[in-house]
N, CA and C atoms of all chains as a GROMACS GRO file, in nm:
protein
  645
    1UNK      N    1  11.432   4.077   9.624
    1UNK     CA    2  11.383   3.960   9.548
    1UNK      C    3  11.318   4.008   9.418
    2UNK      N    4  11.352   3.946   9.310
    2UNK     CA    5  11.307   3.990   9.178
    2UNK      C    6  11.155   3.988   9.162
    3UNK      N    7  11.090   3.895   9.229
    3UNK     CA    8  10.948   3.878   9.206
    3UNK      C    9  10.860   3.974   9.287
    4UNK      N   10  10.922   4.047   9.379
    4UNK     CA   11  10.841   4.137   9.462
    4UNK      C   12  10.791   4.256   9.381
    5UNK      N   13  10.673   4.303   9.418
    5UNK     CA   14  10.620   4.423   9.354
    5UNK      C   15  10.692   4.545   9.411
    6UNK      N   16  10.685   4.656   9.338
    6UNK     CA   17  10.758   4.775   9.380
    6UNK      C   18  10.694   4.848   9.498
    7UNK      N   19  10.562   4.832   9.515
    7UNK     CA   20  10.491   4.909   9.618
    7UNK      C   21  10.556   4.892   9.755
    8UNK      N   22  10.580   5.006   9.820
    8UNK     CA   23  10.649   5.002   9.948
    8UNK      C   24  10.552   4.972  10.063
    9UNK      N   25  10.432   5.024  10.052
    9UNK     CA   26  10.342   5.015  10.166
    9UNK      C   27  10.218   4.929  10.145
   10UNK      N   28  10.152   4.949  10.034
   10UNK     CA   29  10.025   4.879  10.010
   10UNK      C   30  10.035   4.798   9.882
   11UNK      N   31   9.966   4.684   9.880
   11UNK     CA   32   9.968   4.608   9.755
   11UNK      C   33   9.863   4.666   9.660
   12UNK      N   34   9.859   4.611   9.538
   12UNK     CA   35   9.776   4.674   9.434
   12UNK      C   36   9.627   4.672   9.468
   13UNK      N   37   9.578   4.562   9.530
   13UNK     CA   38   9.436   4.558   9.566
   13UNK      C   39   9.406   4.664   9.671
   14UNK      N   40   9.497   4.677   9.769
   14UNK     CA   41   9.477   4.778   9.873
   14UNK      C   42   9.477   4.918   9.812
   15UNK      N   43   9.570   4.941   9.718
   15UNK     CA   44   9.577   5.074   9.655
   15UNK      C   45   9.447   5.106   9.581
   16UNK      N   46   9.394   5.007   9.507
   16UNK     CA   47   9.271   5.031   9.431
   16UNK      C   48   9.156   5.061   9.527
   17UNK      N   49   9.146   4.982   9.635
   17UNK     CA   50   9.040   5.006   9.733
   17UNK      C   51   9.055   5.144   9.798
   18UNK      N   52   9.180   5.181   9.827
   18UNK     CA   53   9.203   5.312   9.890
   18UNK      C   54   9.166   5.426   9.794
   19UNK      N   55   9.197   5.408   9.664
   19UNK     CA   56   9.159   5.512   9.567
   19UNK      C   57   9.007   5.527   9.564
   20UNK      N   58   8.938   5.413   9.556
   20UNK     CA   59   8.791   5.417   9.548
   20UNK      C   60   8.733   5.486   9.670
   21UNK      N   61   8.781   5.445   9.787
   21UNK     CA   62   8.725   5.500   9.911
   21UNK      C   63   8.765   5.647   9.927
   22UNK      N   64   8.884   5.683   9.880
   22UNK     CA   65   8.925   5.825   9.884
   22UNK      C   66   8.829   5.909   9.801
   23UNK      N   67   8.791   5.858   9.684
   23UNK     CA   68   8.699   5.933   9.598
   23UNK      C   69   8.563   5.949   9.666
   24UNK      N   70   8.515   5.839   9.726
   24UNK     CA   71   8.387   5.847   9.798
   24UNK      C   72   8.397   5.948   9.912
   25UNK      N   73   8.513   5.948   9.981
   25UNK     CA   74   8.532   6.040  10.093
   25UNK      C   75   8.533   6.184  10.044
   26UNK      N   76   8.595   6.206   9.929
   26UNK     CA   77   8.597   6.341   9.873
   26UNK      C   78   8.455   6.388   9.842
   27UNK      N   79   8.374   6.299   9.782
   27UNK     CA   80   8.235   6.335   9.751
   27UNK      C   81   8.158   6.365   9.880
   28UNK      N   82   8.180   6.279   9.981
   28UNK     CA   83   8.112   6.300  10.110
   28UNK      C   84   8.151   6.436  10.169
   29UNK      N   85   8.280   6.471  10.158
   29UNK     CA   86   8.327   6.600  10.211
   29UNK      C   87   8.258   6.714  10.138
   30UNK      N   88   8.249   6.704  10.005
   30UNK     CA   89   8.182   6.809   9.927
   30UNK      C   90   8.037   6.824   9.972
   31UNK      N   91   7.968   6.711   9.987
   31UNK     CA   92   7.826   6.715  10.025
   31UNK      C   93   7.811   6.780  10.163
   32UNK      N   94   7.896   6.739  10.257
   32UNK     CA   95   7.887   6.795  10.393
   32UNK      C   96   7.916   6.945  10.394
   33UNK      N   97   8.018   6.986  10.317
   33UNK     CA   98   8.052   7.130  10.311
   33UNK      C   99   7.936   7.207  10.248
   34UNK      N  100   7.876   7.146  10.145
   34UNK     CA  101   7.763   7.212  10.078
   34UNK      C  102   7.645   7.228  10.174
   35UNK      N  103   7.612   7.119  10.243
   35UNK     CA  104   7.499   7.124  10.338
   35UNK      C  105   7.529   7.226  10.448
   36UNK      N  106   7.653   7.221  10.502
   36UNK     CA  107   7.691   7.315  10.607
   36UNK      C  108   7.680   7.460  10.557
   37UNK      N  109   7.728   7.482  10.436
   37UNK     CA  110   7.722   7.617  10.378
   37UNK      C  111   7.580   7.664  10.360
   38UNK      N  112   7.492   7.575  10.312
   38UNK     CA  113   7.352   7.611  10.290
   38UNK      C  114   7.284   7.647  10.423
   39UNK      N  115   7.313   7.565  10.525
   39UNK     CA  116   7.253   7.594  10.656
   39UNK      C  117   7.305   7.728  10.709
   40UNK      N  118   7.436   7.750  10.692
   40UNK     CA  119   7.494   7.877  10.737
   40UNK      C  120   7.431   7.998  10.666
   41UNK      N  121   7.403   7.981  10.538
   41UNK     CA  122   7.347   8.094  10.460
   41UNK      C  123   7.200   8.117  10.496
   42UNK      N  124   7.122   8.009  10.496
   42UNK     CA  125   6.977   8.026  10.509
   42UNK      C  126   6.926   8.021  10.654
   43UNK      N  127   7.005   7.964  10.743
   43UNK     CA  128   6.957   7.950  10.880
   43UNK      C  129   7.049   8.017  10.981
   44UNK      N  130   7.175   8.027  10.947
   44UNK     CA  131   7.274   8.080  11.041
   44UNK      C  132   7.362   7.967  11.092
   45UNK      N  133   7.459   7.999  11.178
   45UNK     CA  134   7.552   7.896  11.226
   45UNK      C  135   7.478   7.780  11.293
   46UNK      N  136   7.526   7.660  11.271
   46UNK     CA  137   7.464   7.541  11.333
   46UNK      C  138   7.555   7.481  11.439
   47UNK      N  139   7.680   7.530  11.446
   47UNK     CA  140   7.772   7.482  11.549
   47UNK      C  141   7.875   7.591  11.576
   48UNK      N  142   7.938   7.582  11.695
   48UNK     CA  143   8.047   7.674  11.726
   48UNK      C  144   8.158   7.656  11.622
   49UNK      N  145   8.232   7.764  11.596
   49UNK     CA  146   8.332   7.765  11.488
   49UNK      C  147   8.421   7.643  11.483
   50UNK      N  148   8.490   7.615  11.594
   50UNK     CA  149   8.584   7.502  11.595
   50UNK      C  150   8.512   7.368  11.582
   51UNK      N  151   8.396   7.358  11.644
   51UNK     CA  152   8.319   7.232  11.639
   51UNK      C  153   8.274   7.205  11.495
   52UNK      N  154   8.228   7.310  11.429
   52UNK     CA  155   8.184   7.295  11.290
   52UNK      C  156   8.299   7.242  11.204
   53UNK      N  157   8.417   7.302  11.222
   53UNK     CA  158   8.535   7.258  11.145
   53UNK      C  159   8.567   7.111  11.177
   54UNK      N  160   8.563   7.077  11.307
   54UNK     CA  161   8.599   6.942  11.348
   54UNK      C  162   8.498   6.839  11.297
   55UNK      N  163   8.370   6.875  11.296
   55UNK     CA  164   8.268   6.782  11.244
   55UNK      C  165   8.291   6.757  11.095
   56UNK      N  166   8.319   6.865  11.022
   56UNK     CA  167   8.341   6.850  10.877
   56UNK      C  168   8.470   6.774  10.846
   57UNK      N  169   8.563   6.771  10.941
   57UNK     CA  170   8.684   6.690  10.924
   57UNK      C  171   8.664   6.547  10.972
   58UNK      N  172   8.596   6.536  11.085
   58UNK     CA  173   8.587   6.408  11.154
   58UNK      C  174   8.500   6.306  11.080
   59UNK      N  175   8.387   6.351  11.026
   59UNK     CA  176   8.296   6.255  10.961
   59UNK      C  177   8.362   6.192  10.837
   60UNK      N  178   8.418   6.272  10.745
   60UNK     CA  179   8.486   6.207  10.631
   60UNK      C  180   8.606   6.123  10.673
   61UNK      N  181   8.681   6.170  10.773
   61UNK     CA  182   8.798   6.092  10.819
   61UNK      C  183   8.752   5.958  10.875
   62UNK      N  184   8.647   5.961  10.954
   62UNK     CA  185   8.594   5.837  11.013
   62UNK      C  186   8.545   5.744  10.902
   63UNK      N  187   8.475   5.802  10.804
   63UNK     CA  188   8.422   5.721  10.694
   63UNK      C  189   8.538   5.650  10.622
   64UNK      N  190   8.641   5.729  10.587
   64UNK     CA  191   8.755   5.672  10.516
   64UNK      C  192   8.822   5.562  10.598
   65UNK      N  193   8.848   5.594  10.726
   65UNK     CA  194   8.921   5.500  10.811
   65UNK      C  195   8.844   5.368  10.827
   66UNK      N  196   8.715   5.379  10.855
   66UNK     CA  197   8.636   5.257  10.878
   66UNK      C  198   8.626   5.174  10.750
   67UNK      N  199   8.602   5.241  10.637
   67UNK     CA  200   8.588   5.167  10.511
   67UNK      C  201   8.719   5.095  10.474
   68UNK      N  202   8.834   5.165  10.490
   68UNK     CA  203   8.959   5.098  10.452
   68UNK      C  204   8.995   4.986  10.550
   69UNK      N  205   8.960   5.003  10.677
   69UNK     CA  206   8.986   4.894  10.772
   69UNK      C  207   8.903   4.772  10.731
   70UNK      N  208   8.774   4.796  10.702
   70UNK     CA  209   8.685   4.684  10.666
   70UNK      C  210   8.726   4.620  10.532
   71UNK      N  211   8.789   4.697  10.446
   71UNK     CA  212   8.838   4.643  10.317
   71UNK      C  213   8.978   4.584  10.332
   72UNK      N  214   9.029   4.583  10.451
   72UNK     CA  215   9.165   4.533  10.482
   72UNK      C  216   9.272   4.609  10.403
   73UNK      N  217   9.251   4.738  10.395
   73UNK     CA  218   9.346   4.820  10.320
   73UNK      C  219   9.402   4.933  10.407
   74UNK      N  220   9.385   4.923  10.538
   74UNK     CA  221   9.434   5.029  10.626
   74UNK      C  222   9.581   5.009  10.660
   75UNK      N  223   9.614   4.887  10.697
   75UNK     CA  224   9.752   4.860  10.738
   75UNK      C  225   9.833   4.814  10.618
   76UNK      N  226   9.961   4.855  10.617
   76UNK     CA  227  10.044   4.826  10.501
   76UNK      C  228  10.088   4.680  10.499
   77UNK      N  229  10.138   4.639  10.384
   77UNK     CA  230  10.184   4.501  10.367
   77UNK      C  231  10.297   4.470  10.464
   78UNK      N  232  10.384   4.571  10.485
   78UNK     CA  233  10.503   4.548  10.566
   78UNK      C  234  10.476   4.546  10.715
   79UNK      N  235  10.361   4.601  10.755
   79UNK     CA  236  10.332   4.609  10.899
   79UNK      C  237  10.298   4.471  10.952
   80UNK      N  238  10.381   4.420  11.042
   80UNK     CA  239  10.362   4.283  11.090
   80UNK      C  240  10.259   4.278  11.204
   81UNK      N  241  10.264   4.378  11.293
   81UNK     CA  242  10.171   4.376  11.406
   81UNK      C  243  10.092   4.506  11.410
   82UNK      N  244   9.962   4.490  11.430
   82UNK     CA  245   9.875   4.607  11.433
   82UNK      C  246   9.846   4.651  11.576
   83UNK      N  247   9.887   4.568  11.672
   83UNK     CA  248   9.844   4.590  11.810
   83UNK      C  249   9.884   4.728  11.863
   84UNK      N  250  10.011   4.767  11.840
   84UNK     CA  251  10.059   4.895  11.894
   84UNK      C  252   9.978   5.010  11.835
   85UNK      N  253   9.958   5.008  11.703
   85UNK     CA  254   9.881   5.115  11.638
   85UNK      C  255   9.740   5.121  11.696
   86UNK      N  256   9.678   5.003  11.709
   86UNK     CA  257   9.539   5.000  11.755
   86UNK      C  258   9.528   5.049  11.899
   87UNK      N  259   9.624   5.009  11.983
   87UNK     CA  260   9.622   5.054  12.123
   87UNK      C  261   9.641   5.205  12.130
   88UNK      N  262   9.734   5.258  12.050
   88UNK     CA  263   9.757   5.404  12.050
   88UNK      C  264   9.634   5.480  12.001
   89UNK      N  265   9.572   5.428  11.895
   89UNK     CA  266   9.449   5.491  11.845
   89UNK      C  267   9.341   5.489  11.952
   90UNK      N  268   9.323   5.373  12.011
   90UNK     CA  269   9.219   5.358  12.114
   90UNK      C  270   9.245   5.450  12.232
   91UNK      N  271   9.372   5.457  12.276
   91UNK     CA  272   9.406   5.541  12.391
   91UNK      C  273   9.381   5.689  12.358
   92UNK      N  274   9.421   5.731  12.237
   92UNK     CA  275   9.399   5.870  12.197
   92UNK      C  276   9.250   5.901  12.194
   93UNK      N  277   9.174   5.808  12.138
   93UNK     CA  278   9.029   5.826  12.131
   93UNK      C  279   8.967   5.834  12.269
   94UNK      N  280   9.009   5.744  12.357
   94UNK     CA  281   8.950   5.742  12.492
   94UNK      C  282   8.988   5.868  12.571
   95UNK      N  283   9.111   5.917  12.552
   95UNK     CA  284   9.152   6.040  12.621
   95UNK      C  285   9.063   6.158  12.579
   96UNK      N  286   9.041   6.168  12.450
   96UNK     CA  287   8.956   6.278  12.400
   96UNK      C  288   8.811   6.260  12.441
   97UNK      N  289   8.768   6.132  12.443
   97UNK     CA  290   8.630   6.105  12.486
   97UNK      C  291   8.616   6.140  12.634
   98UNK      N  292   8.720   6.106  12.712
   98UNK     CA  293   8.720   6.140  12.854
   98UNK      C  294   8.714   6.289  12.875
   99UNK      N  295   8.788   6.362  12.794
   99UNK     CA  296   8.787   6.508  12.800
   99UNK      C  297   8.646   6.562  12.775
  100UNK      N  298   8.578   6.501  12.677
  100UNK     CA  299   8.441   6.541  12.643
  100UNK      C  300   8.347   6.515  12.760
  101UNK      N  301   8.360   6.395  12.819
  101UNK     CA  302   8.272   6.360  12.933
  101UNK      C  303   8.298   6.452  13.051
  102UNK      N  304   8.428   6.482  13.078
  102UNK     CA  305   8.461   6.572  13.188
  102UNK      C  306   8.402   6.711  13.166
  103UNK      N  307   8.410   6.757  13.041
  103UNK     CA  308   8.350   6.888  13.008
  103UNK      C  309   8.201   6.888  13.039
  104UNK      N  310   8.134   6.777  13.001
  104UNK     CA  311   7.989   6.768  13.026
  104UNK      C  312   7.960   6.765  13.176
  105UNK      N  313   8.044   6.690  13.250
  105UNK     CA  314   8.021   6.680  13.396
  105UNK      C  315   8.049   6.811  13.467
  106UNK      N  316   8.133   6.894  13.408
  106UNK     CA  317   8.166   7.023  13.468
  106UNK      C  318   8.078   7.137  13.415
  107UNK      N  319   7.958   7.101  13.379
  107UNK     CA  320   7.862   7.204  13.340
  107UNK      C  321   7.858   7.233  13.191
  108UNK      N  322   7.932   7.159  13.112
  108UNK     CA  323   7.926   7.180  12.967
  108UNK      C  324   7.796   7.128  12.910
  109UNK      N  325   7.771   7.161  12.785
  109UNK     CA  326   7.648   7.111  12.724
  109UNK      C  327   7.674   7.081  12.576
  110UNK      N  328   7.584   7.000  12.520
  110UNK     CA  329   7.599   6.963  12.379
  110UNK      C  330   7.548   7.077  12.290
  111UNK      N  331   7.436   7.135  12.333
  111UNK     CA  332   7.380   7.246  12.256
  111UNK      C  333   7.386   7.373  12.340
  112UNK      N  334   7.439   7.478  12.282
  112UNK     CA  335   7.452   7.605  12.353
  112UNK      C  336   7.400   7.716  12.262
  113UNK      N  337   7.307   7.793  12.310
  113UNK     CA  338   7.247   7.903  12.230
  113UNK      C  339   7.193   7.853  12.096
  114UNK      N  340   7.138   7.734  12.098
  114UNK     CA  341   7.075   7.682  11.976
  114UNK      C  342   7.171   7.621  11.874
  115UNK      N  343   7.299   7.617  11.907
  115UNK     CA  344   7.395   7.555  11.814
  115UNK      C  345   7.479   7.452  11.889
  116UNK      N  346   7.542   7.361  11.814
  116UNK     CA  347   7.628   7.260  11.878
  116UNK      C  348   7.746   7.332  11.946
  117UNK      N  349   7.775   7.291  12.068
  117UNK     CA  350   7.870   7.368  12.150
  117UNK      C  351   8.016   7.333  12.122
  118UNK      N  352   8.104   7.414  12.176
  118UNK     CA  353   8.250   7.393  12.169
  118UNK      C  354   8.289   7.261  12.234
  119UNK      N  355   8.209   7.217  12.335
  119UNK     CA  356   8.243   7.095  12.408
  119UNK      C  357   8.242   6.971  12.318
  120UNK      N  358   8.168   6.978  12.208
  120UNK     CA  359   8.161   6.862  12.117
  120UNK      C  360   8.290   6.843  12.037
  121UNK      N  361   8.376   6.944  12.041
  121UNK     CA  362   8.504   6.936  11.966
  121UNK      C  363   8.579   6.807  12.002
  122UNK      N  364   8.593   6.782  12.133
  122UNK     CA  365   8.669   6.664  12.179
  122UNK      C  366   8.603   6.534  12.131
  123UNK      N  367   8.468   6.533  12.132
  123UNK     CA  368   8.397   6.412  12.090
  123UNK      C  369   8.428   6.380  11.944
  124UNK      N  370   8.420   6.482  11.859
  124UNK     CA  371   8.444   6.456  11.717
  124UNK      C  372   8.591   6.434  11.687
  125UNK      N  373   8.678   6.486  11.774
  125UNK     CA  374   8.821   6.456  11.761
  125UNK      C  375   8.847   6.309  11.795
  126UNK      N  376   8.772   6.258  11.893
  126UNK     CA  377   8.789   6.119  11.938
  126UNK      C  378   8.731   6.018  11.839
  127UNK      N  379   8.629   6.062  11.766
  127UNK     CA  380   8.550   5.969  11.683
  127UNK      C  381   8.634   5.877  11.591
  128UNK      N  382   8.719   5.932  11.503
  128UNK     CA  383   8.794   5.840  11.415
  128UNK      C  384   8.889   5.749  11.492
  129UNK      N  385   8.947   5.801  11.600
  129UNK     CA  386   9.044   5.721  11.678
  129UNK      C  387   8.975   5.603  11.747
  130UNK      N  388   8.848   5.620  11.780
  130UNK     CA  389   8.775   5.510  11.845
  130UNK      C  390   8.721   5.413  11.739
  131UNK      N  391   8.678   5.469  11.626
  131UNK     CA  392   8.616   5.384  11.524
  131UNK      C  393   8.716   5.290  11.456
  132UNK      N  394   8.843   5.332  11.445
  132UNK     CA  395   8.942   5.246  11.377
  132UNK      C  396   8.960   5.114  11.454
  133UNK      N  397   8.993   5.118  11.586
  133UNK     CA  398   9.005   4.989  11.657
  133UNK      C  399   8.872   4.914  11.662
  134UNK      N  400   8.760   4.987  11.671
  134UNK     CA  401   8.630   4.921  11.676
  134UNK      C  402   8.603   4.844  11.546
  135UNK      N  403   8.631   4.909  11.433
  135UNK     CA  404   8.610   4.844  11.303
  135UNK      C  405   8.702   4.722  11.290
  136UNK      N  406   8.826   4.737  11.337
  136UNK     CA  407   8.920   4.625  11.328
  136UNK      C  408   8.872   4.507  11.413
  137UNK      N  409   8.821   4.540  11.532
  137UNK     CA  410   8.770   4.436  11.621
  137UNK      C  411   8.651   4.363  11.556
  138UNK      N  412   8.561   4.438  11.495
  138UNK     CA  413   8.444   4.378  11.428
  138UNK      C  414   8.490   4.287  11.314
  139UNK      N  415   8.591   4.336  11.238
  139UNK     CA  416   8.645   4.257  11.127
  139UNK      C  417   8.703   4.124  11.177
  140UNK      N  418   8.778   4.131  11.285
  140UNK     CA  419   8.840   4.011  11.341
  140UNK      C  420   8.734   3.913  11.392
  141UNK      N  421   8.629   3.968  11.456
  141UNK     CA  422   8.521   3.883  11.507
  141UNK      C  423   8.449   3.815  11.392
  142UNK      N  424   8.426   3.891  11.282
  142UNK     CA  425   8.358   3.834  11.165
  142UNK      C  426   8.443   3.721  11.106
  143UNK      N  427   8.576   3.745  11.097
  143UNK     CA  428   8.667   3.642  11.046
  143UNK      C  429   8.660   3.516  11.131
  144UNK      N  430   8.657   3.540  11.262
  144UNK     CA  431   8.655   3.428  11.358
  144UNK      C  432   8.526   3.347  11.341
  145UNK      N  433   8.414   3.420  11.328
  145UNK     CA  434   8.284   3.353  11.312
  145UNK      C  435   8.279   3.276  11.180
  146UNK      N  436   8.333   3.337  11.074
  146UNK     CA  437   8.335   3.269  10.944
  146UNK      C  438   8.421   3.142  10.950
  147UNK      N  439   8.534   3.152  11.020
  147UNK     CA  440   8.623   3.035  11.034
  147UNK      C  441   8.553   2.923  11.110
  148UNK      N  442   8.475   2.962  11.211
  148UNK     CA  443   8.403   2.860  11.289
  148UNK      C  444   8.294   2.795  11.204
  149UNK      N  445   8.228   2.877  11.117
  149UNK     CA  446   8.124   2.823  11.029
  149UNK      C  447   8.183   2.722  10.931
  150UNK      N  448   8.307   2.756  10.879
  150UNK     CA  449   8.374   2.667  10.784
  150UNK      C  450   8.412   2.536  10.853
  151UNK      N  451   8.339   3.658   8.875
  151UNK     CA  452   8.460   3.588   8.833
  151UNK      C  453   8.467   3.448   8.894
  152UNK      N  454   8.532   3.356   8.822
  152UNK     CA  455   8.539   3.219   8.873
  152UNK      C  456   8.660   3.202   8.966
  153UNK      N  457   8.649   3.105   9.052
  153UNK     CA  458   8.759   3.077   9.145
  153UNK      C  459   8.881   3.029   9.067
  154UNK      N  460   9.000   3.068   9.115
  154UNK     CA  461   9.122   3.021   9.050
  154UNK      C  462   9.179   2.903   9.130
  155UNK      N  463   9.135   2.785   9.094
  155UNK     CA  464   9.180   2.665   9.166
  155UNK      C  465   9.320   2.623   9.124
  156UNK      N  466   9.364   2.676   9.005
  156UNK     CA  467   9.497   2.638   8.956
  156UNK      C  468   9.607   2.692   9.048
  157UNK      N  469   9.589   2.814   9.096
  157UNK     CA  470   9.690   2.870   9.188
  157UNK      C  471   9.692   2.787   9.316
  158UNK      N  472   9.574   2.756   9.364
  158UNK     CA  473   9.564   2.678   9.488
  158UNK      C  474   9.636   2.544   9.472
  159UNK      N  475   9.614   2.478   9.357
  159UNK     CA  476   9.675   2.347   9.332
  159UNK      C  477   9.828   2.361   9.322
  160UNK      N  478   9.873   2.465   9.248
  160UNK     CA  479  10.017   2.485   9.230
  160UNK      C  480  10.083   2.517   9.365
  161UNK      N  481  10.011   2.592   9.444
  161UNK     CA  482  10.061   2.629   9.578
  161UNK      C  483  10.071   2.504   9.666
  162UNK      N  484   9.971   2.420   9.657
  162UNK     CA  485   9.970   2.298   9.738
  162UNK      C  486  10.085   2.206   9.697
  163UNK      N  487  10.113   2.202   9.565
  163UNK     CA  488  10.224   2.120   9.515
  163UNK      C  489  10.357   2.162   9.575
  164UNK      N  490  10.372   2.294   9.596
  164UNK     CA  491  10.497   2.346   9.652
  164UNK      C  492  10.491   2.356   9.804
  165UNK      N  493  10.380   2.303   9.859
  165UNK     CA  494  10.361   2.305  10.005
  165UNK      C  495  10.369   2.447  10.061
  166UNK      N  496  10.302   2.539   9.991
  166UNK     CA  497  10.301   2.678  10.037
  166UNK      C  498  10.162   2.716  10.084
  167UNK      N  499  10.156   2.794  10.189
  167UNK     CA  500  10.026   2.847  10.232
  167UNK      C  501  10.000   2.977  10.156
  168UNK      N  502   9.876   3.026  10.169
  168UNK     CA  503   9.843   3.155  10.106
  168UNK      C  504   9.936   3.263  10.159
  169UNK      N  505   9.966   3.255  10.289
  169UNK     CA  506  10.051   3.356  10.354
  169UNK      C  507  10.194   3.351  10.294
  170UNK      N  508  10.245   3.229  10.275
  170UNK     CA  509  10.380   3.215  10.218
  170UNK      C  510  10.387   3.277  10.079
  171UNK      N  511  10.288   3.242   9.997
  171UNK     CA  512  10.287   3.293   9.860
  171UNK      C  513  10.271   3.446   9.859
  172UNK      N  514  10.181   3.493   9.946
  172UNK     CA  515  10.157   3.639   9.954
  172UNK      C  516  10.286   3.711   9.991
  173UNK      N  517  10.359   3.658  10.088
  173UNK     CA  518  10.484   3.722  10.131
  173UNK      C  519  10.588   3.718  10.020
  174UNK      N  520  10.590   3.606   9.947
  174UNK     CA  521  10.689   3.591   9.840
  174UNK      C  522  10.667   3.692   9.727
  175UNK      N  523  10.542   3.729   9.702
  175UNK     CA  524  10.516   3.824   9.593
  175UNK      C  525  10.489   3.966   9.644
  176UNK      N  526  10.491   3.984   9.775
  176UNK     CA  527  10.478   4.118   9.832
  176UNK      C  528  10.338   4.173   9.838
  177UNK      N  529  10.240   4.085   9.863
  177UNK     CA  530  10.102   4.133   9.884
  177UNK      C  531  10.050   4.077  10.016
  178UNK      N  532   9.932   4.123  10.056
  178UNK     CA  533   9.874   4.070  10.180
  178UNK      C  534   9.809   3.934  10.154
  179UNK      N  535   9.790   3.858  10.260
  179UNK     CA  536   9.725   3.727  10.247
  179UNK      C  537   9.582   3.745  10.194
  180UNK      N  538   9.518   3.854  10.237
  180UNK     CA  539   9.380   3.880  10.193
  180UNK      C  540   9.372   3.901  10.042
  181UNK      N  541   9.476   3.965   9.988
  181UNK     CA  542   9.478   3.987   9.843
  181UNK      C  543   9.494   3.853   9.771
  182UNK      N  544   9.582   3.769   9.823
  182UNK     CA  545   9.602   3.637   9.761
  182UNK      C  546   9.472   3.556   9.770
  183UNK      N  547   9.406   3.565   9.882
  183UNK     CA  548   9.279   3.495   9.899
  183UNK      C  549   9.175   3.547   9.799
  184UNK      N  550   9.172   3.680   9.781
  184UNK     CA  551   9.075   3.739   9.687
  184UNK      C  552   9.102   3.691   9.544
  185UNK      N  553   9.230   3.675   9.509
  185UNK     CA  554   9.266   3.627   9.375
  185UNK      C  555   9.217   3.483   9.357
  186UNK      N  556   9.244   3.400   9.457
  186UNK     CA  557   9.204   3.258   9.448
  186UNK      C  558   9.052   3.242   9.447
  187UNK      N  559   8.985   3.330   9.519
  187UNK     CA  560   8.838   3.322   9.526
  187UNK      C  561   8.772   3.385   9.402
  188UNK      N  562   8.853   3.451   9.320
  188UNK     CA  563   8.797   3.517   9.201
  188UNK      C  564   8.734   3.651   9.231
  189UNK      N  565   8.764   3.707   9.348
  189UNK     CA  566   8.707   3.836   9.385
  189UNK      C  567   8.792   3.954   9.338
  190UNK      N  568   8.916   3.926   9.302
  190UNK     CA  569   9.004   4.034   9.258
  190UNK      C  570   9.081   3.989   9.135
  191UNK      N  571   9.085   4.078   9.035
  191UNK     CA  572   9.154   4.049   8.910
  191UNK      C  573   9.294   4.112   8.916
  192UNK      N  574   9.400   4.031   8.932
  192UNK     CA  575   9.533   4.090   8.952
  192UNK      C  576   9.591   4.152   8.826
  193UNK      N  577   9.686   4.244   8.845
  193UNK     CA  578   9.754   4.304   8.729
  193UNK      C  579   9.849   4.200   8.670
  194UNK      N  580   9.895   4.228   8.548
  194UNK     CA  581   9.988   4.137   8.482
  194UNK      C  582  10.116   4.122   8.564
  195UNK      N  583  10.162   4.234   8.623
  195UNK     CA  584  10.283   4.229   8.707
  195UNK      C  585  10.270   4.126   8.818
  196UNK      N  586  10.156   4.131   8.886
  196UNK     CA  587  10.134   4.038   8.998
  196UNK      C  588  10.120   3.894   8.947
  197UNK      N  589  10.050   3.878   8.834
  197UNK     CA  590  10.036   3.744   8.776
  197UNK      C  591  10.174   3.685   8.747
  198UNK      N  592  10.262   3.766   8.688
  198UNK     CA  593  10.397   3.718   8.653
  198UNK      C  594  10.473   3.683   8.781
  199UNK      N  595  10.459   3.767   8.884
  199UNK     CA  596  10.527   3.738   9.011
  199UNK      C  597  10.481   3.605   9.068
  200UNK      N  598  10.350   3.582   9.065
  200UNK     CA  599  10.295   3.456   9.118
  200UNK      C  600  10.349   3.338   9.037
  201UNK      N  601  10.349   3.353   8.904
  201UNK     CA  602  10.399   3.245   8.818
  201UNK      C  603  10.544   3.213   8.849
  202UNK      N  604  10.628   3.317   8.867
  202UNK     CA  605  10.770   3.295   8.894
  202UNK      C  606  10.789   3.219   9.025
  203UNK      N  607  10.715   3.260   9.127
  203UNK     CA  608  10.730   3.194   9.257
  203UNK      C  609  10.684   3.048   9.249
  204UNK      N  610  10.576   3.024   9.176
  204UNK     CA  611  10.521   2.888   9.170
  204UNK      C  612  10.584   2.803   9.058
  205UNK      N  613  10.673   2.864   8.979
  205UNK     CA  614  10.739   2.792   8.872
  205UNK      C  615  10.644   2.748   8.763
  206UNK      N  616  10.545   2.832   8.734
  206UNK     CA  617  10.447   2.800   8.629
  206UNK      C  618  10.444   2.913   8.526
  207UNK      N  619  10.374   2.888   8.415
  207UNK     CA  620  10.359   2.995   8.316
  207UNK      C  621  10.224   3.064   8.337
  208UNK      N  622  10.208   3.177   8.270
  208UNK     CA  623  10.079   3.250   8.280
  208UNK      C  624   9.965   3.161   8.231
  209UNK      N  625   9.991   3.087   8.123
  209UNK     CA  626   9.888   2.996   8.070
  209UNK      C  627   9.849   2.891   8.174
  210UNK      N  628   9.950   2.839   8.242
  210UNK     CA  629   9.922   2.733   8.342
  210UNK      C  630   9.826   2.783   8.450
  211UNK      N  631   9.846   2.906   8.494
  211UNK     CA  632   9.772   2.954   8.612
  211UNK      C  633   9.651   3.043   8.579
  212UNK      N  634   9.659   3.114   8.466
  212UNK     CA  635   9.555   3.216   8.446
  212UNK      C  636   9.473   3.200   8.318
  213UNK      N  637   9.508   3.104   8.234
  213UNK     CA  638   9.430   3.087   8.111
  213UNK      C  639   9.304   3.007   8.140
  214UNK      N  640   9.190   3.065   8.102
  214UNK     CA  641   9.063   2.993   8.123
  214UNK      C  642   9.021   2.926   7.994
  215UNK      N  643   8.993   2.797   8.001
  215UNK     CA  644   8.952   2.722   7.880
  215UNK      C  645   8.811   2.762   7.841
   0.00000   0.00000   0.00000
């Protein structure tokens, strides 16, 4: 159709919001890496190697995902149903969260030798996968409440 | 930004919902809603697409007196 925009996945408002949030996420990543580096230099390690990496990945990823979901810029224009994606995200998140809980029940701990333990890896891996469906659910509830107010 | 009631009126004349218009121009319904509410300033490309679908000119829909 001649009148359609060229964008394959996101419309122009979504693209602008995604650019803005990407920039904020980049700044957040820099700040977290800087803080982590400073702690490593002046205090020593604050988390087990893999956990430290996962925390520095998970927090910015979660921030980006939640912000774009709340700005309605996560799902593409062409995507008709979000249910499958949300269920898969939720299931992945719950599996990793379950892994974390099992580790704790089997004698694992959150802090080991004064630093965040390896067991927290699964928790931070689960974090973005759980927050995406949660943010979407909150958005839908807010829409529903606003519609009822109207 | 002020609300764009002209798009809403033109849409109503053609018996189109926000969703219909959004699909016709290839954007999300939320984007169309943001344009009508004055929360988002569309590009010229999108303005032209909206005008073509609604059979109006840019002046008809986007010129503020």
